[in-house]
Wavefront OBJ file of the C-alpha trace (Angstrom):
o trace
v 154.514 -95.489 66.427
v 151.434 -93.525 67.459
v 152.719 -91.776 70.578
v 149.384 -90.026 71.105
v 147.417 -93.231 71.617
v 150.330 -95.319 72.895
v 152.730 -93.244 75.023
v 156.341 -94.363 74.715
v 157.619 -96.358 77.685
v 160.642 -98.360 78.751
v 158.578 -101.480 78.022
v 158.585 -100.746 74.287
v 161.069 -103.576 73.762
v 159.069 -106.231 75.595
v 158.837 -109.419 73.533
v 156.346 -112.213 73.265
v 159.247 -114.579 73.864
v 157.373 -117.741 72.913
v 156.344 -116.329 69.535
v 159.789 -114.895 68.852
v 161.546 -118.135 69.718
v 159.207 -120.097 67.415
v 159.813 -117.600 64.609
v 163.608 -117.830 64.946
v 163.581 -121.627 65.167
v 161.498 -121.905 62.000
v 163.821 -119.456 60.246
v 166.891 -121.421 61.318
v 165.456 -124.599 59.826
v 164.565 -122.904 56.547
v 167.902 -121.137 56.199
v 170.096 -124.085 57.110
v 168.194 -126.916 55.428
v 166.436 -125.303 52.462
v 168.663 -122.372 51.503
v 172.132 -123.549 52.535
v 171.474 -127.298 52.183
v 173.341 -128.067 55.397
v 172.505 -130.748 57.917
v 173.114 -129.065 61.257
v 174.741 -126.204 63.129
v 178.166 -125.287 64.489
v 178.655 -122.375 66.849
v 181.176 -121.102 69.336
v 180.018 -120.815 72.928
v 181.591 -118.602 75.576
v 179.304 -118.826 78.576
v 177.779 -115.484 77.604
v 174.114 -114.679 77.197
v 174.162 -114.411 73.388
v 175.890 -117.689 72.535
v 173.905 -119.509 75.224
v 170.617 -118.249 73.811
v 171.605 -119.181 70.258
v 172.684 -122.615 71.475
v 169.238 -123.151 72.998
v 167.561 -122.069 69.754
v 169.740 -124.370 67.658
v 169.103 -127.323 69.946
v 165.369 -126.867 69.411
v 165.723 -126.210 65.684
v 167.921 -129.189 64.777
v 167.980 -131.461 67.820
v 170.978 -131.541 70.156
v 172.870 -134.303 68.273
v 172.982 -132.117 65.137
v 174.486 -129.145 66.956
v 178.231 -128.925 67.505
v 179.274 -126.430 70.183
v 182.899 -125.337 70.193
v 184.827 -124.012 73.182
v 187.705 -121.952 71.788
v 189.904 -120.801 74.679
v 193.367 -119.290 74.511
v 195.877 -118.538 77.220
v 194.274 -115.220 78.184
v 190.676 -116.455 78.309
v 188.715 -116.186 81.531
v 188.521 -119.762 82.931
v 184.917 -119.040 83.952
v 183.988 -118.775 80.281
v 184.866 -122.411 79.618
v 183.123 -123.740 82.722
v 179.920 -121.803 82.013
v 180.012 -122.755 78.330
v 180.287 -126.444 79.204
v 177.494 -126.074 81.748
v 175.060 -124.583 79.222
v 175.961 -127.210 76.607
v 175.306 -129.972 79.147
v 172.045 -128.242 80.087
v 170.759 -128.619 76.524
v 172.454 -131.955 75.839
v 174.650 -130.525 73.071
v 178.028 -132.201 72.442
v 181.109 -129.973 72.752
v 184.590 -129.874 71.308
v 187.394 -127.841 72.888
v 190.011 -126.343 70.582
v 192.706 -124.343 72.374
v 193.853 -121.742 69.848
v 196.887 -120.483 71.827
v 199.460 -122.126 69.566
v 197.830 -120.713 66.429
v 197.836 -117.223 67.951
v 201.471 -117.550 68.959
v 202.343 -118.675 65.448
v 200.586 -115.653 63.956
v 202.371 -113.308 66.365
v 199.145 -112.184 68.033
v 200.581 -111.690 71.520
v 203.977 -110.421 70.370
v 202.600 -107.817 67.966
v 200.079 -106.596 70.539
v 202.647 -106.460 73.355
v 205.091 -104.502 71.190
v 202.462 -101.774 70.813
v 201.585 -101.808 74.511
v 205.256 -101.468 75.454
v 205.545 -98.311 73.363
v 202.941 -96.749 75.667
v 204.113 -98.420 78.894
v 207.815 -99.400 78.535
v 207.661 -101.273 81.849
v 204.985 -103.658 80.505
v 206.161 -107.273 80.541
v 205.593 -110.771 81.896
v 202.849 -110.945 84.508
v 201.231 -107.675 83.439
v 197.684 -107.433 82.092
v 196.122 -104.909 79.738
v 192.788 -103.754 78.393
v 191.370 -100.949 76.253
v 188.537 -98.808 77.597
v 186.453 -95.807 76.561
v 185.584 -92.867 78.860
v 183.009 -93.492 81.585
v 179.238 -93.552 81.452
v 177.950 -91.330 78.644
v 174.956 -90.367 80.771
v 177.235 -88.534 83.193
v 179.190 -86.393 80.745
v 179.721 -85.912 77.023
v 183.150 -87.112 75.971
v 184.488 -88.342 72.667
v 185.117 -92.020 72.009
v 188.828 -91.756 72.774
v 190.364 -95.041 73.886
v 192.668 -95.402 76.861
v 195.066 -98.242 77.577
v 194.844 -99.592 81.129
v 197.590 -101.909 82.387
v 197.831 -103.767 85.670
v 201.212 -104.615 87.183
v 201.856 -107.965 88.889
v 201.500 -106.208 92.260
v 198.009 -104.990 91.316
v 198.933 -101.380 90.587
v 196.823 -99.992 87.718
v 197.999 -97.374 85.223
v 196.037 -95.637 82.483
v 197.126 -93.511 79.535
v 195.450 -92.186 76.425
v 196.123 -94.561 73.563
v 197.853 -93.045 70.507
v 196.240 -93.940 67.197
v 199.174 -95.973 65.871
v 199.297 -98.165 68.969
v 195.511 -98.473 69.076
v 195.412 -99.768 65.501
v 198.185 -102.283 66.162
v 196.683 -103.598 69.413
v 193.277 -104.052 67.817
v 194.681 -105.612 64.638
v 196.759 -108.091 66.628
v 193.928 -108.910 69.043
v 191.603 -109.567 66.098
v 193.666 -112.672 65.328
v 191.670 -114.243 68.176
v 188.254 -113.855 66.548
v 189.534 -114.710 63.079
v 191.278 -117.849 64.317
v 188.127 -118.935 66.125
v 186.086 -118.454 62.972
v 188.555 -120.529 60.936
v 188.163 -123.332 63.469
v 184.363 -123.075 63.378
v 184.392 -123.451 59.604
v 186.675 -126.469 59.804
v 184.192 -128.269 62.024
v 181.221 -127.038 59.988
v 182.636 -128.118 56.636
v 183.772 -131.509 57.948
v 180.140 -132.205 58.950
v 178.292 -130.328 56.190
v 176.894 -128.011 58.876
v 176.325 -124.234 58.835
v 178.142 -121.774 61.082
v 175.654 -119.919 63.263
v 176.495 -116.433 64.506
v 175.726 -115.068 67.954
v 175.819 -111.298 67.357
v 172.873 -109.208 68.529
v 171.674 -105.881 67.100
v 173.830 -103.813 69.476
v 176.995 -105.532 68.323
v 176.215 -105.680 64.615
v 174.778 -102.212 64.071
v 177.341 -100.381 66.204
v 180.325 -102.357 64.918
v 181.240 -104.374 67.995
v 182.562 -107.328 66.010
v 185.541 -108.355 63.886
v 185.108 -108.363 60.132
v 185.715 -111.890 58.807
v 186.043 -112.956 62.436
v 182.962 -113.311 64.618
v 181.144 -111.381 61.877
v 181.860 -114.082 59.283
v 179.003 -116.570 59.650
v 176.309 -118.285 57.579
v 173.243 -117.389 59.659
v 172.687 -114.652 62.275
v 169.505 -115.622 64.155
v 169.493 -112.876 66.834
v 171.025 -109.983 64.899
v 167.655 -108.195 64.888
v 167.320 -108.301 68.697
v 168.534 -105.729 71.172
v 170.636 -107.062 74.043
v 167.790 -106.659 76.516
v 165.529 -108.669 74.206
v 168.117 -111.460 74.124
v 167.806 -111.619 77.905
v 164.034 -111.944 77.574
v 164.486 -114.810 75.135
v 167.063 -116.425 77.404
v 164.634 -116.460 80.309
v 161.985 -118.137 78.163
v 164.483 -120.710 76.858
v 165.637 -121.582 80.388
v 169.243 -120.434 79.972
v 170.949 -121.156 83.340
v 170.604 -118.381 85.898
v 174.384 -118.057 86.342
v 174.708 -117.023 82.709
v 171.761 -114.636 82.833
v 173.363 -112.856 85.793
v 176.873 -112.712 84.326
v 178.126 -109.260 83.282
v 178.710 -109.211 79.484
v 182.442 -109.126 78.723
v 184.563 -109.042 75.605
v 186.990 -111.751 76.885
v 189.562 -110.454 74.432
v 192.050 -108.572 76.587
v 194.132 -110.082 79.379
v 192.978 -107.378 81.789
v 189.323 -108.258 81.247
v 186.760 -105.636 80.363
v 183.003 -105.405 80.288
v 181.261 -104.625 77.025
v 179.990 -101.404 78.572
v 183.407 -100.024 79.542
v 185.106 -101.214 76.355
v 182.526 -100.006 73.861
v 178.890 -99.218 74.661
v 179.333 -96.741 77.566
v 175.679 -96.969 78.667
v 173.817 -99.784 80.486
v 171.894 -101.884 77.964
v 168.555 -101.382 79.680
v 168.886 -97.650 78.972
v 170.786 -97.771 75.685
v 168.293 -100.112 74.034
v 165.227 -98.061 74.907
v 166.844 -94.834 73.675
v 167.957 -96.520 70.466
v 164.533 -98.054 69.835
v 162.850 -94.702 70.418
v 165.278 -92.924 68.107
v 164.705 -95.479 65.334
v 160.942 -95.067 65.640
v 160.971 -91.284 65.563
v 160.053 -90.759 69.213
v 161.031 -87.236 70.367
v 164.021 -87.140 72.706
v 161.931 -85.435 75.367
v 159.448 -88.311 75.360
v 162.243 -90.885 75.581
v 163.790 -88.946 78.461
v 160.484 -88.865 80.294
v 160.005 -92.606 79.926
v 163.444 -93.277 81.414
v 163.494 -90.460 83.991
v 166.501 -88.882 82.259
v 167.387 -85.380 81.124
v 166.861 -84.597 77.440
v 170.568 -83.765 77.169
v 171.452 -87.273 78.303
v 169.262 -88.837 75.639
v 170.753 -86.536 73.003
v 174.284 -87.626 73.966
v 173.393 -91.302 73.644
v 171.661 -90.781 70.288
v 174.679 -88.906 68.922
v 176.956 -91.717 70.073
v 174.789 -94.352 68.371
v 174.746 -92.388 65.107
v 178.498 -91.782 65.265
v 179.371 -95.411 65.889
v 177.081 -96.659 63.126
v 178.659 -94.211 60.695
v 182.288 -94.893 61.612
v 181.849 -98.696 61.554
v 179.951 -98.900 58.257
v 183.084 -100.419 56.710
v 182.600 -103.529 58.855
v 179.129 -104.155 57.437
v 180.126 -103.483 53.818
v 180.234 -106.515 51.534
v 183.243 -106.952 49.234
v 183.175 -104.297 46.531
v 183.454 -104.910 42.830
v 184.325 -102.446 40.083
v 181.956 -99.498 39.870
v 180.718 -98.313 36.538
v 182.462 -95.090 35.627
v 179.790 -92.344 35.769
v 181.545 -90.618 32.850
v 181.299 -93.673 30.617
v 178.593 -93.601 27.901
l 1 2 3 4 5 6 7 8 9 10 11 12 13 14 15 16 17 18 19 20 21 22 23 24 25 26 27 28 29 30 31 32 33 34 35 36 37 38 39 40 41 42 43 44 45 46 47 48 49 50 51 52 53 54 55 56 57 58 59 60 61 62 63 64 65 66 67 68 69 70 71 72 73 74 75 76 77 78 79 80 81 82 83 84 85 86 87 88 89 90 91 92 93 94 95 96 97 98 99 100 101 102 103 104 105 106 107 108 109 110 111 112 113 114 115 116 117 118 119 120 121 122 123 124 125 126 127 128 129 130 131 132 133 134 135 136 137 138 139 140 141 142 143 144 145 146 147 148 149 150 151 152 153 154 155 156 157 158 159 160 161 162 163 164 165 166 167 168 169 170 171 172 173 174 175 176 177 178 179 180 181 182 183 184 185 186 187 188 189 190 191 192 193 194 195 196 197 198 199 200 201 202 203 204 205 206 207 208 209 210 211 212 213 214 215 216 217 218 219 220 221 222 223 224 225 226 227 228 229 230 231 232 233 234 235 236 237 238 239 240 241 242 243 244 245 246 247 248 249 250 251 252 253 254 255 256 257 258 259 260 261 262 263 264 265 266 267 268 269 270 271 272 273 274 275 276 277 278 279 280 281 282 283 284 285 286 287 288 289 290 291 292 293 294 295 296 297 298 299 300 301 302 303 304 305 306 307 308 309 310 311 312 313 314 315 316 317 318 319 320 321 322 323 324 325 326 327 328 329 330 331 332
């Protein structure tokens, strides 16, 4: 990027949405038909901006009858997710199948294993309570480490928060990940029974910073928007006529019973700021220039950049393909 002739601005991520949509649609057709030799697409839809945008792209790439959209609720899912997901599928004329995965999660011990860990932190936790995991507040306001807290809400609405010990954090996350892995197993059932490909809905923010479950929502055949920042997905959604209700919906993880936004659970910075800082960092733009474009302090930009680098480093395991046997360097 030539910052001398083209000063960096918050519009650096602006897309030509029509060209980008055409490029992705052509790529979907090539990957699914020519490389994978599959006849259509299966994807899970949640009423969120990412899955809705991918659904629109698939409908154009393959035709609505050759797209199978799955609604995969469980007992702790936000009911709004299902209603919005059905609305967007109807909007594009895509047939849906609903598979409630509650029984599978109960059989795997998802809720029991998670609740056992929560109860070690909050012994009073029980029926009627809700829980979620959160990170410290907005990274622009202060520099704090990515230390998770467990927030529980009693049936009377009283909210309690405590720092989450590492053992309990690992167990809660491992148990909760049954949700994404069960959903992916169901997606592959429907894909294989139709000779279709499973299409992923992860964007660049989620993939590169590790906001996904390995062999869960990360286990797909094609990832058509993985190169796009979240704010670029919104641009594409507007072009593709994704319903306004979905465009205005706050991105959530819809994993924990207490409900949590993606920002409070993981990213810690609004996407419209995070994405511009990240793009500038990747293109070698000085922090001072990024700060000027966003009307921020240089220290704020530095904190966000450090957080991006840290998360990419600590989640590299998630993006690592299965390893074989290395050649012994000492061998002749």
